[in-house]
TORTOR-382489 format. One record per residue (C-alpha): residue in one letter; x, y, z. Coordinates in Angstrom, 2 decimals, padded with zeros to 5 digits. Example, Ala and Ser with C-alpha at 12.3 -4.5 7.8 and 13.67 -1.06 7.14 Angstrom:
! residues 2
('a'; (012.30; -004.50; 007.80)),
('s'; (013.67; -001.06; 007.14)),
***
This chain:
! residues 189
('m'; (000.00; 000.00; 000.00)),
('s'; (001.13; 003.41; -000.78)),
('a'; (001.21; 006.43; 001.45)),
('p'; (-001.44; 009.06; 000.99)),
('i'; (-000.42; 012.25; -000.86)),
('v'; (-000.41; 015.28; 001.39)),
('y'; (-000.72; 018.71; -000.21)),
('q'; (000.96; 021.58; 001.66)),
('r'; (-000.11; 025.12; 001.16)),
('q'; (002.76; 027.46; 000.06)),
('a'; (003.01; 030.97; 001.46)),
('g'; (004.97; 032.56; -001.45)),
('a'; (007.83; 033.90; 000.68)),
('a'; (010.38; 033.16; -002.06)),
('l'; (008.64; 035.53; -004.48)),
('i'; (008.59; 038.39; -001.96)),
('v'; (012.29; 037.92; -001.06)),
('a'; (013.24; 037.81; -004.77)),
('l'; (011.34; 041.06; -005.48)),
('i'; (012.97; 042.83; -002.52)),
('l'; (016.42; 041.72; -003.69)),
('l'; (015.60; 042.92; -007.22)),
('v'; (014.63; 046.39; -005.89)),
('v'; (017.85; 046.59; -003.82)),
('m'; (019.99; 045.60; -006.81)),
('t'; (018.23; 048.18; -009.02)),
('l'; (018.89; 050.95; -006.47)),
('l'; (022.58; 049.96; -006.23)),
('g'; (022.84; 049.99; -010.03)),
('l'; (021.26; 053.45; -010.29)),
('s'; (023.56; 054.78; -007.58)),
('s'; (026.59; 053.43; -009.44)),
('v'; (025.47; 055.01; -012.71)),
('r'; (024.96; 058.37; -010.97)),
('t'; (028.42; 058.19; -009.37)),
('v'; (030.11; 057.38; -012.67)),
('s'; (028.20; 060.18; -014.44)),
('q'; (029.22; 062.71; -011.81)),
('g'; (032.85; 061.57; -012.05)),
('e'; (032.79; 062.08; -015.82)),
('r'; (031.39; 065.60; -015.43)),
('m'; (034.08; 066.48; -012.88)),
('t'; (036.81; 065.11; -015.15)),
('s'; (035.42; 067.06; -018.09)),
('n'; (035.34; 070.30; -016.08)),
('t'; (038.90; 069.74; -014.85)),
('f'; (040.06; 069.14; -018.41)),
('d'; (038.30; 072.31; -019.63)),
('r'; (039.84; 074.34; -016.81)),
('s'; (043.28; 072.97; -017.59)),
('l'; (042.89; 073.90; -021.26)),
('g'; (041.64; 077.36; -020.27)),
('f'; (044.59; 077.86; -017.94)),
('q'; (047.06; 076.88; -020.68)),
('g'; (045.39; 079.27; -023.12)),
('a'; (045.31; 082.15; -020.64)),
('e'; (048.95; 081.58; -019.72)),
('a'; (049.97; 081.60; -023.39)),
('a'; (047.95; 084.80; -023.97)),
('l'; (049.56; 086.36; -020.87)),
('r'; (053.03; 085.72; -022.33)),
('a'; (051.90; 087.19; -025.67)),
('g'; (050.61; 090.31; -023.85)),
('e'; (053.87; 090.64; -021.90)),
('a'; (055.78; 090.51; -025.20)),
('v'; (053.56; 093.33; -026.51)),
('a'; (054.17; 095.36; -023.32)),
('d'; (057.93; 094.85; -023.71)),
('a'; (057.75; 095.94; -027.36)),
('q'; (055.74; 099.06; -026.40)),
('s'; (058.31; 100.04; -023.78)),
('k'; (061.02; 099.98; -026.46)),
('t'; (059.20; 102.00; -029.13)),
('i'; (060.36; 105.52; -029.89)),
('p'; (058.68; 107.42; -028.40)),
('p'; (057.84; 104.91; -025.65)),
('n'; (054.29; 103.54; -025.67)),
('a'; (053.56; 104.74; -029.19)),
('g'; (050.74; 102.20; -029.52)),
('f'; (048.80; 103.62; -026.58)),
('d'; (046.37; 106.48; -027.05)),
('s'; (047.73; 109.69; -025.40)),
('s'; (050.90; 107.89; -024.23)),
('g'; (048.69; 105.80; -021.98)),
('l'; (048.16; 108.43; -019.30)),
('y'; (044.86; 109.81; -018.10)),
('v'; (043.85; 112.73; -015.93)),
('d'; (041.40; 111.93; -013.13)),
('v'; (038.43; 114.28; -013.52)),
('g'; (036.54; 113.34; -010.40)),
('a'; (034.47; 110.59; -008.90)),
('t'; (032.80; 109.57; -012.16)),
('c'; (034.02; 106.86; -014.48)),
('e'; (035.77; 108.22; -017.54)),
('a'; (036.38; 105.26; -019.81)),
('s'; (039.91; 105.40; -021.16)),
('p'; (040.47; 104.26; -024.72)),
('c'; (041.69; 100.86; -025.84)),
('q'; (042.85; 099.84; -029.28)),
('n'; (044.29; 096.51; -030.41)),
('g'; (044.51; 095.30; -026.81)),
('l'; (046.49; 098.36; -025.66)),
('c'; (044.65; 100.34; -023.01)),
('s'; (045.45; 103.66; -021.43)),
('q'; (045.84; 103.90; -017.69)),
('p'; (042.56; 102.76; -016.08)),
('d'; (040.36; 105.19; -014.19)),
('k'; (040.11; 104.13; -010.53)),
('d'; (036.38; 104.96; -010.57)),
('c'; (035.58; 102.51; -013.40)),
('t'; (034.84; 098.82; -013.21)),
('a'; (037.99; 096.84; -013.90)),
('r'; (038.12; 096.06; -017.61)),
('w'; (038.59; 092.32; -017.16)),
('l'; (035.45; 092.21; -014.95)),
('d'; (033.31; 094.29; -017.30)),
('s'; (031.23; 091.99; -019.51)),
('g'; (030.58; 094.88; -021.93)),
('f'; (034.28; 095.60; -022.50)),
('n'; (035.34; 094.67; -026.04)),
('g'; (038.93; 095.91; -026.26)),
('w'; (040.53; 092.47; -025.98)),
('a'; (043.17; 091.47; -028.53)),
('n'; (043.31; 087.91; -029.85)),
('a'; (046.50; 086.01; -029.08)),
('a'; (046.51; 084.04; -032.31)),
('g'; (049.06; 081.47; -033.40)),
('l'; (049.53; 079.83; -030.00)),
('g'; (049.05; 076.29; -031.30)),
('l'; (046.29; 075.46; -028.81)),
('t'; (043.74; 073.89; -031.14)),
('a'; (041.55; 072.24; -028.47)),
('l'; (040.30; 075.57; -027.09)),
('a'; (036.74; 076.72; -027.67)),
('a'; (037.87; 080.26; -028.55)),
('t'; (041.12; 082.11; -029.21)),
('p'; (042.73; 083.33; -025.96)),
('q'; (042.73; 087.12; -025.54)),
('y'; (044.74; 089.75; -023.67)),
('i'; (044.80; 093.43; -022.79)),
('v'; (047.80; 095.52; -021.76)),
('e'; (047.13; 098.48; -019.48)),
('y'; (049.84; 101.11; -019.04)),
('l'; (050.10; 101.91; -015.32)),
('g'; (052.66; 104.71; -015.57)),
('g'; (056.38; 105.35; -015.72)),
('n'; (057.26; 106.64; -012.27)),
('f'; (057.91; 103.34; -010.48)),
('p'; (061.18; 102.44; -008.73)),
('c'; (063.55; 100.51; -010.97)),
('n'; (065.05; 098.53; -008.08)),
('v'; (062.23; 096.41; -006.69)),
('d'; (064.46; 094.98; -003.96)),
('d'; (065.20; 098.43; -002.53)),
('p'; (062.71; 100.99; -003.92)),
('g'; (064.44; 103.93; -002.22)),
('i'; (067.64; 103.51; -004.21)),
('g'; (068.13; 104.37; -007.83)),
('a'; (065.93; 105.75; -010.56)),
('q'; (062.17; 106.16; -010.14)),
('n'; (061.28; 106.18; -013.83)),
('c'; (060.55; 102.56; -014.71)),
('k'; (057.35; 101.63; -016.52)),
('r'; (054.72; 099.16; -015.33)),
('y'; (052.05; 097.40; -017.36)),
('r'; (049.17; 095.26; -016.16)),
('v'; (048.64; 092.38; -018.56)),
('s'; (045.31; 090.53; -018.28)),
('a'; (044.59; 087.39; -020.26)),
('r'; (041.49; 085.24; -020.57)),
('s'; (040.66; 081.96; -022.20)),
('h'; (037.69; 079.60; -022.47)),
('g'; (038.68; 075.99; -021.91)),
('g'; (035.67; 074.26; -023.40)),
('g'; (032.40; 075.93; -024.23)),
('d'; (031.24; 078.27; -021.50)),
('r'; (032.06; 075.92; -018.64)),
('a'; (035.54; 077.16; -017.81)),
('m'; (036.76; 080.76; -018.13)),
('v'; (040.23; 081.45; -016.79)),
('i'; (041.59; 084.98; -016.25)),
('l'; (045.25; 085.57; -015.35)),
('q'; (047.09; 088.80; -014.66)),
('s'; (050.64; 089.94; -014.25)),
('i'; (052.38; 093.23; -013.62)),
('y'; (055.13; 093.59; -016.21)),
('a'; (058.02; 095.88; -015.27)),
('t'; (060.49; 097.43; -017.71)),
('e'; (063.42; 099.75; -017.26)),
***
């Protein structure tokens, strides 16, 4: 004789556990995708900033070469309008002229040129060999005057007739994500 067949009722716990594990695995997968995506964006921004910095540095050197050339022209600063000097007329902004990236001494009452979004006196620093940039790096050279001490280590000794130029350069690394602006004060004797 054979044993009677006994039917047991199943509760379906395996299905519920499998669905919970599936939801957990999906959430882990989405989190991983988000982390990787954020890492790629950060890498892209770092790359763009690095390209922008290289372009701005190259434009800064080009602007310094222009400042050096202007200091050696006869008469000095021949490329600047009115020899680069301005007369302060009061507490209002008197925009000083710029041409081909050469700007007269800035008025202390005006917004700094490199911060002014409406300023269009930048000169292109072409021929730098930086082909990955979104736009050509640009520079401006501002004449700051010619009555600075020539000996920077001991300003009280020696001549007080050396020229100073502020060179500002800007470059876009990639699109509009990374704008780099660099400045230097270029001194000549």
